[in-house]
C-alpha positions, 0 to 999 in steps of 0.5 A, a space after each residue: 500500500 502507498 501513501 502519496 499526496 501528488 495525484 496522478 504523478 505516478 504510472 496509471 497502473 499504480 494509480 489503479 492497482 494500489 490503494 491511495 491512502 490518507 494520513 490515517 491509512 484509509 482509502 481516499 478514492 471511492 472507486 478503490 473502496 469495497 462496499 464494507 469500506 464505503 459503509 464505514 466511511 460514510 459513518 465517519 465522514 460523509 463528505 465527497 469531492 466530485 471532480 469535474 474537469 475536461 479533456 481539452 487542447 492546452 497547447 503543445 507542452 501541456 496535457 489534454 487532461 490538464 483541468 482534470 489533473 489539477 482538480 483531482 490533485 487538489 481534491 486528493 491532497 485535501 482529502 488526505 488531510 481531512 478524511 473525505 472521499 474523492 469520487 472518480 472525476 468526470 473528465 469530459 466537460 461542457 465547453 463555450 462556443 469558442 472552444 469547439 473544433 480544437 483537436 483534442 478538445 472533447 466537448 459534451 453538450 451543457 444539457 448532457 453534462 447537467 443531467 450526467 452530473 445530477 445523476 452522479 450526485 443522486 447516487 452519491 447521496 444514495 451511497 451515504 454521502 450527504 455533503 457533496 462538493 462538485 469540484 470544478 476545474 474547467 471553464 464550465 462554472 456557469 453550467 454546474 450550479 444548474 446540475 445542483 438544482 436539477 438534483 434537488 428539484 427533479 431528482 429529489 436529492 436530500 443532501 447539501 450540494 456545493 459547487 465551486 472551482 479551485 481558482 475561487 479559493 485564491 482570487 485575491 492572489 490571482 488579482 495580483 497578476 501583472 500588478 508587481 505584487 508578490 503572491 509569496 516572498 519572491 514569487 509574482 504572477 506576471 500575466 492574468 489567468 486565462 487558459 493554458 497560460 502562466 497560471 495554469 501551466 505553473 499549477 500543472 508543472 507543480 502537481 504533474 511535472 512529468 506531463 509538462 514539456 519544459 523545453 518546448 514551453 520555454 521555446 514556444 509558450 508565447 501567443 498573447 491575447 486577442 479580444 472582441 471587447 477590451 478587458 476593461 469590460 470583460 473578465 478573464 478566466 475565473 472572473 476574478 474582478 467582480 467590478 467588470 460587467 461581463 463575465 468571461 462566459 457572457 461574451 462570444 469570444 474569438 474561436 480558438 480554431 482560428 485565433 489560437 491554433 496552438 491551443 493556449 492563450 497568453 504567456 505560458 513561457 512565464 510558468 514556474 512550478 514555484 508559482 504553482 506550488 504557492 497557488 495550490 498550497 493556498 487553495 488546499 489550506 483554505 479548502 481544508 479550513 472550510 471542510 473542517 468547519 463543515 465536519 464540525 457543524 454538520 457531523 456525518 448523517 446530518 444535513 440542513 434541509 435544503 429541499 422541499 418534499 412535494 407531498 407537503 405542498 398544499 396544492 398537492 393535497 386533495 381536500 379529502 380522501 374518499 373510498 373508490 366508487 368502482 
């Protein structure tokens, strides 16, 4: 058996063939548990992370599964420290129109993803997980909250469902990009968070260094940013600036297929694993704080009532019940 912290940084045969354990020596991943272990887990900790990523073009030097790899890596490290569970990731995501057509990008329709995620949520709840964190790591944060509501309204899930993205936990750091301010002593971000850029490449370089082509990244990792509307009005990835009137997904952007054929945006040549380490560790620190609060305030098997039982609604009830006349 192995204890390790960096997800997917070892051969897949080891990931699938050997248990990945938390600091108490218990399994982290749901798919590796037996039914008996599952039953025991939800009695002691019923919080589960459901990573939702993508398979998507990230340039000639970053892996297609970058979003998924980042999300799973962070979730694993949080669960290593907290005793929570990581469900298998959903590795094919929804995409905005400007992503379509890129080789290696595998988009699914938003409606398909919504139904799929809602179904997974339903049956995670049925398995005993009553706090379900939909852990997003791809540009589909405008889609996943709908899956939450579908799960509650249409699938009648009785659980606390939370949707978040890893970058939401470090927006204060991401806002420092390009300002000259340090995110840690001696560490600066020079360009805003976009796609397969300085930020994302740095994070992947830290969590999965063997999957980055360092030589090619430093040689070819510069493309710039072309906009339909100036950034004064439109947010970049992560929507880290709340004062801008358009979120990044509110605007029809230029298709990558025509304008970003290399599969990345910005200046990934500025990436450095030290930058990724600062960002990832701060996310982990803050998520652990939240998870510990959740564990303390809603122990296993307890959950605030976040749903309506339809039979309780007045219009569902007849005025009286009578014997059948047939």
